[in-house]
N, C-alpha and C positions, 0 to 999 in steps of 0.2 A: 170582818170582810177584808180580804187581802187584795191589795192593788195588783192589777195585771201589769201595769207599767207606771213608771214614775219618770218624768222628764223635767229637766231644768232648762229654761229658756231665758236668755238675757232680756231684760226689760229695756224698752226705749227710754231715753232720758225724759224726765218731766213727770214721772209718776211718784206720788207720795202717799204714805199711809194716812188714814183719817182715824183719829182716836176719839172715843166717846168718854168724856170725863163726867160720868153720871152723878157723882157726888157733888159736883159744882154746876151741873147742868150746862155743860159746854162741849162743843166739838172743836177739835183743832187738828192742824196738820202735824204729822209725825215725821218719821224718817223717809228718805228716798227709797223707792223700790228699785233694787238692782237686778232682780230676776223673778221669774214665776216658776213655781213647782206645779206641774200638771200631773195629777194622779188619775188613772183610768181604772174603772171597776166594771165588772159584769153584773147585770141585774140577775137576781136569783130566778131560776127556772125559765129564763129566756135567753135569746142570743143578743139582746140589747146591751149596749155599753153606755156608761155615763162618765163624765170627767169632772173633776173639781180643780179649781185653780187657786193657789195660795201665794200671797206676796212674800217675797224674801228681801230682807234688808241686810245691811252690813253686819248686823248682830244676829242674823239667822231668821227664823220665822218671826213674823210680825207679832207684836204684843197681843195679849189675850183680849184687850178692849179695842182692838182695831176693828172698825165696822165697815171699812171700805177704802177706796183710794181716790185721791184727787188726780184727774187726768191731765195730760199736757195742755189741754185747752181750758183748764181751770174748772171744768165741770167735775162733779163728785158722784161717783158710783158707789152706792151702799150695797154690799153683798146681799144677794137674794131679795132685794127690795126695789130700788129705783135709782134713777140718775137725776141729779139736781143741777141747776144752772150754776150754782156756786156754793161755797162753804157757808156763806151767810144765809142762803135759802134753806140749806139743810138745818142750820142752827134754828131758824125760825120755825120750821116744820117739827123738829124734834122737841124743842123747848120754847114754845111760844111765850112771849112776854105778856104779862098782864094777868 
């Protein structure tokens, strides 16, 4: 599927990637997000459009194990999942102790 449009939008300060280190069962803050790439596509056989948003860091696209972003208010948004009150809450939900 080919994108109808691709836009790069500067990110407001305070967004950081969130990385899932599955081998050690931890989530951590990664690099600052400096921009967002918004790709817009058309759905097959309809006039409907949908867009996908990707974090961009100083190194380019976020690393493959980036699962979301920490927002400026320290909440954490996991892509296509949910928003958590903090990185600690996400850690507990994803890798409960005990």
